[in-house]
Backbone atoms as SQL, in Angstrom:
CREATE TABLE atoms (id INTEGER PRIMARY KEY, chain TEXT, resi INTEGER, resn TEXT, atom TEXT, x REAL, y REAL, z REAL);
INSERT INTO atoms VALUES
  (1, 'A', 1, 'MET', 'N', 7.872, 13.692, 15.195),
  (2, 'A', 1, 'MET', 'CA', 6.859, 12.943, 15.913),
  (3, 'A', 1, 'MET', 'C', 5.492, 13.560, 15.632),
  (4, 'A', 2, 'ALA', 'N', 4.512, 12.698, 15.438),
  (5, 'A', 2, 'ALA', 'CA', 3.165, 13.164, 15.128),
  (6, 'A', 2, 'ALA', 'C', 2.514, 13.775, 16.364),
  (7, 'A', 3, 'GLU', 'N', 1.727, 14.783, 16.130),
  (8, 'A', 3, 'GLU', 'CA', 1.020, 15.442, 17.221),
  (9, 'A', 3, 'GLU', 'C', -0.288, 14.719, 17.494),
  (10, 'A', 4, 'ILE', 'N', -0.535, 14.460, 18.748),
  (11, 'A', 4, 'ILE', 'CA', -1.768, 13.783, 19.138),
  (12, 'A', 4, 'ILE', 'C', -2.859, 14.835, 19.315),
  (13, 'A', 5, 'VAL', 'N', -4.043, 14.549, 18.806),
  (14, 'A', 5, 'VAL', 'CA', -5.169, 15.479, 18.868),
  (15, 'A', 5, 'VAL', 'C', -5.692, 15.554, 20.295),
  (16, 'A', 6, 'GLU', 'N', -5.995, 16.751, 20.736),
  (17, 'A', 6, 'GLU', 'CA', -6.532, 16.960, 22.076),
  (18, 'A', 6, 'GLU', 'C', -7.967, 16.447, 22.166),
  (19, 'A', 7, 'ALA', 'N', -8.400, 16.149, 23.380),
  (20, 'A', 7, 'ALA', 'CA', -9.718, 15.560, 23.616),
  (21, 'A', 7, 'ALA', 'C', -10.863, 16.407, 23.080),
  (22, 'A', 8, 'ASP', 'N', -10.724, 17.728, 23.097),
  (23, 'A', 8, 'ASP', 'CA', -11.828, 18.581, 22.657),
  (24, 'A', 8, 'ASP', 'C', -12.011, 18.582, 21.151),
  (25, 'A', 9, 'ASN', 'N', -11.123, 17.946, 20.416),
  (26, 'A', 9, 'ASN', 'CA', -11.234, 17.929, 18.968),
  (27, 'A', 9, 'ASN', 'C', -11.796, 16.604, 18.442),
  (28, 'A', 10, 'TYR', 'N', -12.136, 15.667, 19.302),
  (29, 'A', 10, 'TYR', 'CA', -12.661, 14.386, 18.857),
  (30, 'A', 10, 'TYR', 'C', -13.939, 14.543, 18.045),
  (31, 'A', 11, 'GLU', 'N', -14.815, 15.428, 18.484),
  (32, 'A', 11, 'GLU', 'CA', -16.063, 15.642, 17.749),
  (33, 'A', 11, 'GLU', 'C', -15.788, 16.172, 16.347),
  (34, 'A', 12, 'GLY', 'N', -14.769, 17.007, 16.203),
  (35, 'A', 12, 'GLY', 'CA', -14.380, 17.503, 14.882),
  (36, 'A', 12, 'GLY', 'C', -13.896, 16.377, 13.984),
  (37, 'A', 13, 'ILE', 'N', -13.154, 15.456, 14.549),
  (38, 'A', 13, 'ILE', 'CA', -12.669, 14.302, 13.784),
  (39, 'A', 13, 'ILE', 'C', -13.849, 13.445, 13.339),
  (40, 'A', 14, 'ILE', 'N', -14.775, 13.178, 14.239),
  (41, 'A', 14, 'ILE', 'CA', -15.961, 12.374, 13.905),
  (42, 'A', 14, 'ILE', 'C', -16.763, 13.056, 12.797),
  (43, 'A', 15, 'THR', 'N', -16.900, 14.371, 12.864),
  (44, 'A', 15, 'THR', 'CA', -17.625, 15.116, 11.824),
  (45, 'A', 15, 'THR', 'C', -16.941, 14.951, 10.468),
  (46, 'A', 16, 'ARG', 'N', -15.601, 15.031, 10.445),
  (47, 'A', 16, 'ARG', 'CA', -14.863, 14.852, 9.178),
  (48, 'A', 16, 'ARG', 'C', -15.026, 13.431, 8.645),
  (49, 'A', 17, 'ILE', 'N', -15.038, 12.454, 9.541),
  (50, 'A', 17, 'ILE', 'CA', -15.212, 11.058, 9.123),
  (51, 'A', 17, 'ILE', 'C', -16.615, 10.857, 8.548),
  (52, 'A', 18, 'GLU', 'N', -17.618, 11.460, 9.160),
  (53, 'A', 18, 'GLU', 'CA', -18.986, 11.355, 8.635),
  (54, 'A', 18, 'GLU', 'C', -19.083, 11.979, 7.247),
  (55, 'A', 19, 'HIS', 'N', -18.418, 13.116, 7.060),
  (56, 'A', 19, 'HIS', 'CA', -18.412, 13.761, 5.738),
  (57, 'A', 19, 'HIS', 'C', -17.720, 12.849, 4.717),
  (58, 'A', 20, 'LYS', 'N', -16.597, 12.256, 5.135),
  (59, 'A', 20, 'LYS', 'CA', -15.869, 11.340, 4.261),
  (60, 'A', 20, 'LYS', 'C', -16.746, 10.142, 3.901),
  (61, 'A', 21, 'SER', 'N', -17.518, 9.649, 4.851),
  (62, 'A', 21, 'SER', 'CA', -18.399, 8.510, 4.624),
  (63, 'A', 21, 'SER', 'C', -19.444, 8.816, 3.553),
  (64, 'A', 22, 'ARG', 'N', -20.021, 10.004, 3.618),
  (65, 'A', 22, 'ARG', 'CA', -21.021, 10.391, 2.604),
  (66, 'A', 22, 'ARG', 'C', -20.376, 10.478, 1.216),
  (67, 'A', 23, 'LYS', 'N', -19.171, 11.004, 1.154),
  (68, 'A', 23, 'LYS', 'CA', -18.465, 11.112, -0.128),
  (69, 'A', 23, 'LYS', 'C', -18.160, 9.716, -0.687),
  (70, 'A', 24, 'ILE', 'N', -17.768, 8.803, 0.174),
  (71, 'A', 24, 'ILE', 'CA', -17.459, 7.440, -0.259),
  (72, 'A', 24, 'ILE', 'C', -18.704, 6.741, -0.780),
  (73, 'A', 25, 'GLU', 'N', -19.811, 6.885, -0.090),
  (74, 'A', 25, 'GLU', 'CA', -21.059, 6.275, -0.555),
  (75, 'A', 25, 'GLU', 'C', -21.428, 6.802, -1.933),
  (76, 'A', 26, 'SER', 'N', -21.234, 8.093, -2.150),
  (77, 'A', 26, 'SER', 'CA', -21.510, 8.686, -3.452),
  (78, 'A', 26, 'SER', 'C', -20.608, 8.083, -4.527),
  (79, 'A', 27, 'LEU', 'N', -19.327, 7.935, -4.228),
  (80, 'A', 27, 'LEU', 'CA', -18.391, 7.347, -5.190),
  (81, 'A', 27, 'LEU', 'C', -18.743, 5.885, -5.484),
  (82, 'A', 28, 'LEU', 'N', -19.153, 5.153, -4.474),
  (83, 'A', 28, 'LEU', 'CA', -19.518, 3.756, -4.692),
  (84, 'A', 28, 'LEU', 'C', -20.766, 3.632, -5.559),
  (85, 'A', 29, 'LYS', 'N', -21.706, 4.555, -5.393),
  (86, 'A', 29, 'LYS', 'CA', -22.913, 4.555, -6.237),
  (87, 'A', 29, 'LYS', 'C', -22.572, 4.874, -7.689),
  (88, 'A', 30, 'GLN', 'N', -21.444, 5.579, -7.889),
  (89, 'A', 30, 'GLN', 'CA', -20.981, 5.905, -9.243),
  (90, 'A', 30, 'GLN', 'C', -20.041, 4.826, -9.785),
  (91, 'A', 31, 'TYR', 'N', -19.933, 3.704, -9.074),
  (92, 'A', 31, 'TYR', 'CA', -19.060, 2.592, -9.458),
  (93, 'A', 31, 'TYR', 'C', -17.597, 3.031, -9.570),
  (94, 'A', 32, 'LYS', 'N', -17.133, 3.755, -8.574),
  (95, 'A', 32, 'LYS', 'CA', -15.742, 4.217, -8.501),
  (96, 'A', 32, 'LYS', 'C', -15.126, 3.725, -7.187),
  (97, 'A', 33, 'PRO', 'N', -14.942, 2.398, -7.069),
  (98, 'A', 33, 'PRO', 'CA', -14.445, 1.864, -5.788),
  (99, 'A', 33, 'PRO', 'C', -13.013, 2.280, -5.451),
  (100, 'A', 34, 'VAL', 'N', -12.155, 2.438, -6.458),
  (101, 'A', 34, 'VAL', 'CA', -10.774, 2.834, -6.177),
  (102, 'A', 34, 'VAL', 'C', -10.734, 4.274, -5.660),
  (103, 'A', 35, 'GLU', 'N', -11.536, 5.146, -6.254),
  (104, 'A', 35, 'GLU', 'CA', -11.622, 6.523, -5.754),
  (105, 'A', 35, 'GLU', 'C', -12.193, 6.546, -4.343),
  (106, 'A', 36, 'ALA', 'N', -13.137, 5.667, -4.071),
  (107, 'A', 36, 'ALA', 'CA', -13.712, 5.576, -2.727),
  (108, 'A', 36, 'ALA', 'C', -12.643, 5.136, -1.726),
  (109, 'A', 37, 'LEU', 'N', -11.819, 4.179, -2.117),
  (110, 'A', 37, 'LEU', 'CA', -10.759, 3.712, -1.230),
  (111, 'A', 37, 'LEU', 'C', -9.730, 4.820, -0.985),
  (112, 'A', 38, 'LYS', 'N', -9.356, 5.534, -2.042),
  (113, 'A', 38, 'LYS', 'CA', -8.419, 6.659, -1.867),
  (114, 'A', 38, 'LYS', 'C', -8.986, 7.680, -0.883),
  (115, 'A', 39, 'THR', 'N', -10.251, 8.007, -1.050),
  (116, 'A', 39, 'THR', 'CA', -10.910, 8.965, -0.155),
  (117, 'A', 39, 'THR', 'C', -10.921, 8.447, 1.274),
  (118, 'A', 40, 'ALA', 'N', -11.190, 7.158, 1.438),
  (119, 'A', 40, 'ALA', 'CA', -11.230, 6.564, 2.777),
  (120, 'A', 40, 'ALA', 'C', -9.866, 6.614, 3.450),
  (121, 'A', 41, 'LEU', 'N', -8.807, 6.429, 2.672),
  (122, 'A', 41, 'LEU', 'CA', -7.459, 6.391, 3.242),
  (123, 'A', 41, 'LEU', 'C', -6.877, 7.778, 3.491),
  (124, 'A', 42, 'GLU', 'N', -7.395, 8.792, 2.813),
  (125, 'A', 42, 'GLU', 'CA', -6.880, 10.156, 2.995),
  (126, 'A', 42, 'GLU', 'C', -7.096, 10.615, 4.431),
  (127, 'A', 43, 'GLY', 'N', -6.056, 11.186, 5.006),
  (128, 'A', 43, 'GLY', 'CA', -6.163, 11.685, 6.367),
  (129, 'A', 43, 'GLY', 'C', -6.192, 10.582, 7.402),
  (130, 'A', 44, 'SER', 'N', -5.819, 9.375, 7.006),
  (131, 'A', 44, 'SER', 'CA', -5.810, 8.251, 7.943),
  (132, 'A', 44, 'SER', 'C', -4.389, 7.946, 8.351),
  (133, 'A', 45, 'PRO', 'N', -4.183, 7.465, 9.526),
  (134, 'A', 45, 'PRO', 'CA', -5.143, 7.459, 10.620),
  (135, 'A', 45, 'PRO', 'C', -5.184, 8.817, 11.290),
  (136, 'A', 46, 'PRO', 'N', -6.285, 9.153, 11.893),
  (137, 'A', 46, 'PRO', 'CA', -6.306, 10.414, 12.612),
  (138, 'A', 46, 'PRO', 'C', -5.283, 10.354, 13.744),
  (139, 'A', 47, 'LYS', 'N', -4.637, 11.446, 13.980),
  (140, 'A', 47, 'LYS', 'CA', -3.615, 11.487, 15.030),
  (141, 'A', 47, 'LYS', 'C', -4.312, 11.579, 16.385),
  (142, 'A', 48, 'THR', 'N', -4.957, 10.506, 16.750),
  (143, 'A', 48, 'THR', 'CA', -5.695, 10.458, 18.001),
  (144, 'A', 48, 'THR', 'C', -5.580, 9.073, 18.597),
  (145, 'A', 49, 'LYS', 'N', -5.719, 8.991, 19.877),
  (146, 'A', 49, 'LYS', 'CA', -5.743, 7.694, 20.555),
  (147, 'A', 49, 'LYS', 'C', -7.171, 7.289, 20.889),
  (148, 'A', 50, 'ASP', 'N', -8.136, 8.105, 20.498),
  (149, 'A', 50, 'ASP', 'CA', -9.536, 7.845, 20.808),
  (150, 'A', 50, 'ASP', 'C', -10.061, 6.693, 19.955),
  (151, 'A', 51, 'GLU', 'N', -10.494, 5.636, 20.607),
  (152, 'A', 51, 'GLU', 'CA', -10.967, 4.454, 19.886),
  (153, 'A', 51, 'GLU', 'C', -12.258, 4.711, 19.110),
  (154, 'A', 52, 'ARG', 'N', -13.080, 5.654, 19.563),
  (155, 'A', 52, 'ARG', 'CA', -14.305, 5.979, 18.808),
  (156, 'A', 52, 'ARG', 'C', -13.933, 6.506, 17.429),
  (157, 'A', 53, 'CYS', 'N', -12.941, 7.375, 17.369),
  (158, 'A', 53, 'CYS', 'CA', -12.502, 7.940, 16.088),
  (159, 'A', 53, 'CYS', 'C', -11.901, 6.848, 15.198),
  (160, 'A', 54, 'LYS', 'N', -11.065, 6.011, 15.794),
  (161, 'A', 54, 'LYS', 'CA', -10.437, 4.941, 15.016),
  (162, 'A', 54, 'LYS', 'C', -11.474, 3.954, 14.485),
  (163, 'A', 55, 'SER', 'N', -12.461, 3.622, 15.315),
  (164, 'A', 55, 'SER', 'CA', -13.508, 2.698, 14.882),
  (165, 'A', 55, 'SER', 'C', -14.368, 3.306, 13.783),
  (166, 'A', 56, 'ALA', 'N', -14.700, 4.580, 13.932),
  (167, 'A', 56, 'ALA', 'CA', -15.509, 5.257, 12.903),
  (168, 'A', 56, 'ALA', 'C', -14.760, 5.286, 11.581),
  (169, 'A', 57, 'ASN', 'N', -13.454, 5.555, 11.626),
  (170, 'A', 57, 'ASN', 'CA', -12.669, 5.591, 10.395),
  (171, 'A', 57, 'ASN', 'C', -12.526, 4.191, 9.806),
  (172, 'A', 58, 'TRP', 'N', -12.377, 3.170, 10.650),
  (173, 'A', 58, 'TRP', 'CA', -12.283, 1.791, 10.163),
  (174, 'A', 58, 'TRP', 'C', -13.545, 1.404, 9.405),
  (175, 'A', 59, 'ILE', 'N', -14.700, 1.785, 9.907),
  (176, 'A', 59, 'ILE', 'CA', -15.958, 1.456, 9.236),
  (177, 'A', 59, 'ILE', 'C', -15.979, 2.024, 7.821),
  (178, 'A', 60, 'VAL', 'N', -15.500, 3.236, 7.670),
  (179, 'A', 60, 'VAL', 'CA', -15.459, 3.895, 6.362),
  (180, 'A', 60, 'VAL', 'C', -14.482, 3.174, 5.433),
  (181, 'A', 61, 'VAL', 'N', -13.297, 2.882, 5.939),
  (182, 'A', 61, 'VAL', 'CA', -12.286, 2.192, 5.125),
  (183, 'A', 61, 'VAL', 'C', -12.768, 0.785, 4.775),
  (184, 'A', 62, 'HIS', 'N', -13.368, 0.100, 5.736),
  (185, 'A', 62, 'HIS', 'CA', -13.870, -1.256, 5.505),
  (186, 'A', 62, 'HIS', 'C', -14.886, -1.275, 4.368),
  (187, 'A', 63, 'ARG', 'N', -15.779, -0.308, 4.377),
  (188, 'A', 63, 'ARG', 'CA', -16.801, -0.216, 3.316),
  (189, 'A', 63, 'ARG', 'C', -16.144, -0.117, 1.941),
  (190, 'A', 64, 'ALA', 'N', -15.100, 0.710, 1.852),
  (191, 'A', 64, 'ALA', 'CA', -14.406, 0.890, 0.575),
  (192, 'A', 64, 'ALA', 'C', -13.618, -0.369, 0.188),
  (193, 'A', 65, 'ILE', 'N', -12.949, -0.996, 1.154),
  (194, 'A', 65, 'ILE', 'CA', -12.181, -2.215, 0.873),
  (195, 'A', 65, 'ILE', 'C', -13.099, -3.312, 0.342),
  (196, 'A', 66, 'MET', 'N', -14.241, -3.472, 0.962),
  (197, 'A', 66, 'MET', 'CA', -15.151, -4.544, 0.563),
  (198, 'A', 66, 'MET', 'C', -15.784, -4.296, -0.807),
  (199, 'A', 67, 'ALA', 'N', -15.762, -3.066, -1.284),
  (200, 'A', 67, 'ALA', 'CA', -16.340, -2.746, -2.587),
  (201, 'A', 67, 'ALA', 'C', -15.388, -3.042, -3.744),
  (202, 'A', 68, 'ILE', 'N', -14.125, -3.288, -3.450),
  (203, 'A', 68, 'ILE', 'CA', -13.132, -3.563, -4.495),
  (204, 'A', 68, 'ILE', 'C', -13.396, -4.953, -5.067),
  (205, 'A', 69, 'LYS', 'N', -13.671, -5.009, -6.339),
  (206, 'A', 69, 'LYS', 'CA', -13.922, -6.289, -7.003),
  (207, 'A', 69, 'LYS', 'C', -12.696, -6.762, -7.781),
  (208, 'A', 70, 'ASP', 'N', -12.024, -5.849, -8.465),
  (209, 'A', 70, 'ASP', 'CA', -10.875, -6.197, -9.288),
  (210, 'A', 70, 'ASP', 'C', -9.599, -5.734, -8.581),
  (211, 'A', 71, 'VAL', 'N', -9.028, -6.641, -7.794),
  (212, 'A', 71, 'VAL', 'CA', -7.850, -6.297, -6.990),
  (213, 'A', 71, 'VAL', 'C', -6.659, -5.977, -7.883),
  (214, 'A', 72, 'ASP', 'N', -6.532, -6.665, -9.027),
  (215, 'A', 72, 'ASP', 'CA', -5.407, -6.406, -9.922),
  (216, 'A', 72, 'ASP', 'C', -5.406, -4.971, -10.435),
  (217, 'A', 73, 'SER', 'N', -6.571, -4.474, -10.812),
  (218, 'A', 73, 'SER', 'CA', -6.625, -3.112, -11.348),
  (219, 'A', 73, 'SER', 'C', -6.521, -2.059, -10.247),
  (220, 'A', 74, 'LEU', 'N', -6.757, -2.471, -8.997),
  (221, 'A', 74, 'LEU', 'CA', -6.654, -1.536, -7.876),
  (222, 'A', 74, 'LEU', 'C', -5.283, -0.879, -7.849),
  (223, 'A', 75, 'PHE', 'N', -4.238, -1.665, -8.008),
  (224, 'A', 75, 'PHE', 'CA', -2.891, -1.116, -7.856),
  (225, 'A', 75, 'PHE', 'C', -2.369, -0.396, -9.084),
  (226, 'A', 76, 'SER', 'N', -3.075, -0.514, -10.183),
  (227, 'A', 76, 'SER', 'CA', -2.703, 0.319, -11.325),
  (228, 'A', 76, 'SER', 'C', -3.258, 1.734, -11.147),
  (229, 'A', 77, 'ALA', 'N', -4.260, 1.876, -10.273),
  (230, 'A', 77, 'ALA', 'CA', -4.880, 3.180, -10.054),
  (231, 'A', 77, 'ALA', 'C', -4.557, 3.787, -8.688),
  (232, 'A', 78, 'LEU', 'N', -4.053, 2.981, -7.748),
  (233, 'A', 78, 'LEU', 'CA', -3.782, 3.481, -6.399),
  (234, 'A', 78, 'LEU', 'C', -2.344, 3.971, -6.312),
  (235, 'A', 79, 'ASP', 'N', -2.181, 5.193, -5.832),
  (236, 'A', 79, 'ASP', 'CA', -0.852, 5.789, -5.703),
  (237, 'A', 79, 'ASP', 'C', -0.065, 5.107, -4.592),
  (238, 'A', 80, 'PRO', 'N', 1.256, 4.965, -4.763),
  (239, 'A', 80, 'PRO', 'CA', 2.094, 4.323, -3.739),
  (240, 'A', 80, 'PRO', 'C', 2.031, 4.998, -2.362),
  (241, 'A', 81, 'GLU', 'N', 1.668, 6.263, -2.317),
  (242, 'A', 81, 'GLU', 'CA', 1.578, 6.946, -1.018),
  (243, 'A', 81, 'GLU', 'C', 0.537, 6.307, -0.101),
  (244, 'A', 82, 'TYR', 'N', -0.387, 5.547, -0.657),
  (245, 'A', 82, 'TYR', 'CA', -1.440, 4.913, 0.123),
  (246, 'A', 82, 'TYR', 'C', -1.086, 3.492, 0.585),
  (247, 'A', 83, 'TYR', 'N', -0.013, 2.924, 0.093),
  (248, 'A', 83, 'TYR', 'CA', 0.294, 1.520, 0.351),
  (249, 'A', 83, 'TYR', 'C', 0.449, 1.200, 1.837),
  (250, 'A', 84, 'ASP', 'N', 1.239, 1.993, 2.562),
  (251, 'A', 84, 'ASP', 'CA', 1.506, 1.675, 3.965),
  (252, 'A', 84, 'ASP', 'C', 0.239, 1.769, 4.817),
  (253, 'A', 85, 'ILE', 'N', -0.544, 2.796, 4.603),
  (254, 'A', 85, 'ILE', 'CA', -1.762, 2.952, 5.400),
  (255, 'A', 85, 'ILE', 'C', -2.781, 1.865, 5.033),
  (256, 'A', 86, 'LEU', 'N', -2.833, 1.496, 3.761),
  (257, 'A', 86, 'LEU', 'CA', -3.722, 0.402, 3.364),
  (258, 'A', 86, 'LEU', 'C', -3.308, -0.889, 4.064),
  (259, 'A', 87, 'MET', 'N', -2.016, -1.138, 4.144),
  (260, 'A', 87, 'MET', 'CA', -1.529, -2.351, 4.818),
  (261, 'A', 87, 'MET', 'C', -1.984, -2.367, 6.279),
  (262, 'A', 88, 'LYS', 'N', -1.935, -1.223, 6.952),
  (263, 'A', 88, 'LYS', 'CA', -2.395, -1.156, 8.347),
  (264, 'A', 88, 'LYS', 'C', -3.871, -1.549, 8.447),
  (265, 'A', 89, 'TYR', 'N', -4.675, -1.044, 7.530),
  (266, 'A', 89, 'TYR', 'CA', -6.099, -1.376, 7.563),
  (267, 'A', 89, 'TYR', 'C', -6.357, -2.823, 7.177),
  (268, 'A', 90, 'LEU', 'N', -5.526, -3.392, 6.321),
  (269, 'A', 90, 'LEU', 'CA', -5.682, -4.813, 5.994),
  (270, 'A', 90, 'LEU', 'C', -5.456, -5.672, 7.230),
  (271, 'A', 91, 'TYR', 'N', -4.453, -5.325, 8.017),
  (272, 'A', 91, 'TYR', 'CA', -4.220, -6.075, 9.256),
  (273, 'A', 91, 'TYR', 'C', -5.355, -5.863, 10.254),
  (274, 'A', 92, 'ARG', 'N', -5.905, -4.668, 10.291),
  (275, 'A', 92, 'ARG', 'CA', -7.060, -4.449, 11.174),
  (276, 'A', 92, 'ARG', 'C', -8.225, -5.326, 10.717),
  (277, 'A', 93, 'GLY', 'N', -8.420, -5.403, 9.404),
  (278, 'A', 93, 'GLY', 'CA', -9.483, -6.253, 8.865),
  (279, 'A', 93, 'GLY', 'C', -9.262, -7.721, 9.192),
  (280, 'A', 94, 'LEU', 'N', -8.022, -8.176, 9.095),
  (281, 'A', 94, 'LEU', 'CA', -7.716, -9.564, 9.427),
  (282, 'A', 94, 'LEU', 'C', -7.972, -9.850, 10.907),
  (283, 'A', 95, 'SER', 'N', -7.786, -8.852, 11.746),
  (284, 'A', 95, 'SER', 'CA', -7.974, -9.055, 13.187),
  (285, 'A', 95, 'SER', 'C', -9.445, -9.183, 13.577),
  (286, 'A', 96, 'THR', 'N', -10.359, -8.854, 12.654),
  (287, 'A', 96, 'THR', 'CA', -11.781, -8.953, 12.986),
  (288, 'A', 96, 'THR', 'C', -12.251, -10.398, 13.071),
  (289, 'A', 97, 'GLY', 'N', -11.619, -11.276, 12.298),
  (290, 'A', 97, 'GLY', 'CA', -12.045, -12.672, 12.279),
  (291, 'A', 97, 'GLY', 'C', -13.267, -12.917, 11.404),
  (292, 'A', 98, 'ASP', 'N', -13.809, -11.868, 10.813),
  (293, 'A', 98, 'ASP', 'CA', -14.968, -11.992, 9.931),
  (294, 'A', 98, 'ASP', 'C', -14.512, -12.602, 8.610),
  (295, 'A', 99, 'ARG', 'N', -15.098, -13.721, 8.217),
  (296, 'A', 99, 'ARG', 'CA', -14.628, -14.475, 7.051),
  (297, 'A', 99, 'ARG', 'C', -14.598, -13.652, 5.756),
  (298, 'A', 100, 'PRO', 'N', -15.684, -12.975, 5.360),
  (299, 'A', 100, 'PRO', 'CA', -15.622, -12.202, 4.111),
  (300, 'A', 100, 'PRO', 'C', -14.579, -11.070, 4.176),
  (301, 'A', 101, 'THR', 'N', -14.479, -10.429, 5.330),
  (302, 'A', 101, 'THR', 'CA', -13.492, -9.350, 5.480),
  (303, 'A', 101, 'THR', 'C', -12.083, -9.918, 5.378),
  (304, 'A', 102, 'CYS', 'N', -11.830, -11.019, 6.065),
  (305, 'A', 102, 'CYS', 'CA', -10.502, -11.638, 6.028),
  (306, 'A', 102, 'CYS', 'C', -10.144, -12.104, 4.617),
  (307, 'A', 103, 'ASP', 'N', -11.097, -12.714, 3.921),
  (308, 'A', 103, 'ASP', 'CA', -10.843, -13.162, 2.546),
  (309, 'A', 103, 'ASP', 'C', -10.448, -11.994, 1.650),
  (310, 'A', 104, 'GLN', 'N', -11.199, -10.901, 1.741),
  (311, 'A', 104, 'GLN', 'CA', -10.907, -9.725, 0.913),
  (312, 'A', 104, 'GLN', 'C', -9.558, -9.116, 1.309),
  (313, 'A', 105, 'CYS', 'N', -9.300, -9.006, 2.597),
  (314, 'A', 105, 'CYS', 'CA', -8.036, -8.430, 3.057),
  (315, 'A', 105, 'CYS', 'C', -6.847, -9.276, 2.600),
  (316, 'A', 106, 'LEU', 'N', -6.987, -10.599, 2.629),
  (317, 'A', 106, 'LEU', 'CA', -5.907, -11.475, 2.166),
  (318, 'A', 106, 'LEU', 'C', -5.663, -11.333, 0.665),
  (319, 'A', 107, 'ARG', 'N', -6.741, -11.209, -0.101),
  (320, 'A', 107, 'ARG', 'CA', -6.583, -11.011, -1.555),
  (321, 'A', 107, 'ARG', 'C', -5.813, -9.717, -1.833),
  (322, 'A', 108, 'ILE', 'N', -6.208, -8.654, -1.153),
  (323, 'A', 108, 'ILE', 'CA', -5.542, -7.367, -1.365),
  (324, 'A', 108, 'ILE', 'C', -4.122, -7.410, -0.808),
  (325, 'A', 109, 'HIS', 'N', -3.925, -8.056, 0.340),
  (326, 'A', 109, 'HIS', 'CA', -2.598, -8.156, 0.961),
  (327, 'A', 109, 'HIS', 'C', -1.599, -8.818, 0.016),
  (328, 'A', 110, 'GLU', 'N', -2.030, -9.883, -0.638),
  (329, 'A', 110, 'GLU', 'CA', -1.141, -10.586, -1.567),
  (330, 'A', 110, 'GLU', 'C', -0.672, -9.659, -2.684),
  (331, 'A', 111, 'LYS', 'N', -1.599, -8.955, -3.295),
  (332, 'A', 111, 'LYS', 'CA', -1.259, -8.064, -4.408),
  (333, 'A', 111, 'LYS', 'C', -0.451, -6.859, -3.923),
  (334, 'A', 112, 'LEU', 'N', -0.803, -6.349, -2.744),
  (335, 'A', 112, 'LEU', 'CA', -0.075, -5.198, -2.203),
  (336, 'A', 112, 'LEU', 'C', 1.363, -5.575, -1.881),
  (337, 'A', 113, 'THR', 'N', 1.577, -6.759, -1.343),
  (338, 'A', 113, 'THR', 'CA', 2.937, -7.212, -1.040),
  (339, 'A', 113, 'THR', 'C', 3.742, -7.388, -2.318),
  (340, 'A', 114, 'GLU', 'N', 3.121, -7.916, -3.373),
  (341, 'A', 114, 'GLU', 'CA', 3.797, -8.039, -4.662),
  (342, 'A', 114, 'GLU', 'C', 4.210, -6.664, -5.186),
  (343, 'A', 115, 'LYS', 'N', 3.321, -5.706, -5.050),
  (344, 'A', 115, 'LYS', 'CA', 3.546, -4.364, -5.593),
  (345, 'A', 115, 'LYS', 'C', 4.506, -3.545, -4.736),
  (346, 'A', 116, 'ALA', 'N', 4.302, -3.539, -3.411),
  (347, 'A', 116, 'ALA', 'CA', 5.054, -2.649, -2.528),
  (348, 'A', 116, 'ALA', 'C', 6.246, -3.321, -1.854),
  (349, 'A', 117, 'GLY', 'N', 6.292, -4.640, -1.878),
  (350, 'A', 117, 'GLY', 'CA', 7.412, -5.349, -1.267),
  (351, 'A', 117, 'GLY', 'C', 7.220, -5.573, 0.228),
  (352, 'A', 118, 'LEU', 'N', 8.169, -6.291, 0.801),
  (353, 'A', 118, 'LEU', 'CA', 8.104, -6.627, 2.218),
  (354, 'A', 118, 'LEU', 'C', 8.309, -5.417, 3.114),
  (355, 'A', 119, 'GLY', 'N', 8.953, -4.384, 2.600),
  (356, 'A', 119, 'GLY', 'CA', 9.167, -3.167, 3.387),
  (357, 'A', 119, 'GLY', 'C', 7.856, -2.565, 3.846),
  (358, 'A', 120, 'CYS', 'N', 6.827, -2.685, 3.040),
  (359, 'A', 120, 'CYS', 'CA', 5.502, -2.161, 3.394),
  (360, 'A', 120, 'CYS', 'C', 4.976, -2.860, 4.650),
  (361, 'A', 121, 'ILE', 'N', 5.162, -4.165, 4.722),
  (362, 'A', 121, 'ILE', 'CA', 4.735, -4.920, 5.896),
  (363, 'A', 121, 'ILE', 'C', 5.540, -4.492, 7.114),
  (364, 'A', 122, 'LEU', 'N', 6.856, -4.387, 6.951),
  (365, 'A', 122, 'LEU', 'CA', 7.720, -4.020, 8.073),
  (366, 'A', 122, 'LEU', 'C', 7.409, -2.630, 8.596),
  (367, 'A', 123, 'ARG', 'N', 7.192, -1.675, 7.694),
  (368, 'A', 123, 'ARG', 'CA', 6.851, -0.308, 8.132),
  (369, 'A', 123, 'ARG', 'C', 5.529, -0.303, 8.887),
  (370, 'A', 124, 'CYS', 'N', 4.593, -1.065, 8.398),
  (371, 'A', 124, 'CYS', 'CA', 3.277, -1.146, 9.033),
  (372, 'A', 124, 'CYS', 'C', 3.389, -1.702, 10.448),
  (373, 'A', 125, 'LEU', 'N', 4.104, -2.771, 10.603),
  (374, 'A', 125, 'LEU', 'CA', 4.217, -3.421, 11.912),
  (375, 'A', 125, 'LEU', 'C', 5.104, -2.636, 12.876),
  (376, 'A', 126, 'ALA', 'N', 6.088, -1.926, 12.341),
  (377, 'A', 126, 'ALA', 'CA', 7.019, -1.184, 13.202),
  (378, 'A', 126, 'ALA', 'C', 6.457, 0.150, 13.671),
  (379, 'A', 127, 'ASP', 'N', 5.477, 0.703, 12.963),
  (380, 'A', 127, 'ASP', 'CA', 4.921, 2.004, 13.316),
  (381, 'A', 127, 'ASP', 'C', 3.884, 1.830, 14.433),
  (382, 'A', 128, 'THR', 'N', 4.311, 2.057, 15.653),
  (383, 'A', 128, 'THR', 'CA', 3.398, 1.912, 16.794),
  (384, 'A', 128, 'THR', 'C', 2.717, 3.215, 17.156),
  (385, 'A', 129, 'LEU', 'N', 3.120, 4.315, 16.540),
  (386, 'A', 129, 'LEU', 'CA', 2.518, 5.612, 16.843),
  (387, 'A', 129, 'LEU', 'C', 1.221, 5.805, 16.086),
  (388, 'A', 130, 'ASN', 'N', 1.227, 5.519, 14.795),
  (389, 'A', 130, 'ASN', 'CA', 0.059, 5.736, 13.930),
  (390, 'A', 130, 'ASN', 'C', -0.723, 4.438, 13.795),
  (391, 'A', 131, 'THR', 'N', -1.438, 4.072, 14.835),
  (392, 'A', 131, 'THR', 'CA', -2.219, 2.852, 14.795),
  (393, 'A', 131, 'THR', 'C', -3.619, 3.146, 14.275),
  (394, 'A', 132, 'VAL', 'N', -4.192, 2.175, 13.605),
  (395, 'A', 132, 'VAL', 'CA', -5.540, 2.331, 13.082),
  (396, 'A', 132, 'VAL', 'C', -6.430, 1.419, 13.861);
């Protein structure tokens, strides 16, 4: 079972997310969207129930997801270890109701399901502990 982060460590999590955000912006400026997405997904989700931390991390992941232009090449460069967590963030993106976000999440969802199979969806939906 995953350990939940204590309340006094929330600021530390936010600091790490801010650092991750700066690194992602740098990667995006270098036209490395897949590396930016990998960086965004690393260490996700934080083992916390604090919505501020989850929202801050979602903003970082969302930025990287929206920068992906070539969805087909994404999965030739993205390691399978990231598939399940990416699926969780795709569902979070779909829940926003924002049209451009939903369109991008659906494009990636289709390719991710082809690549990772239905098990990826089931693991994502069944995991109620590690919510994003």
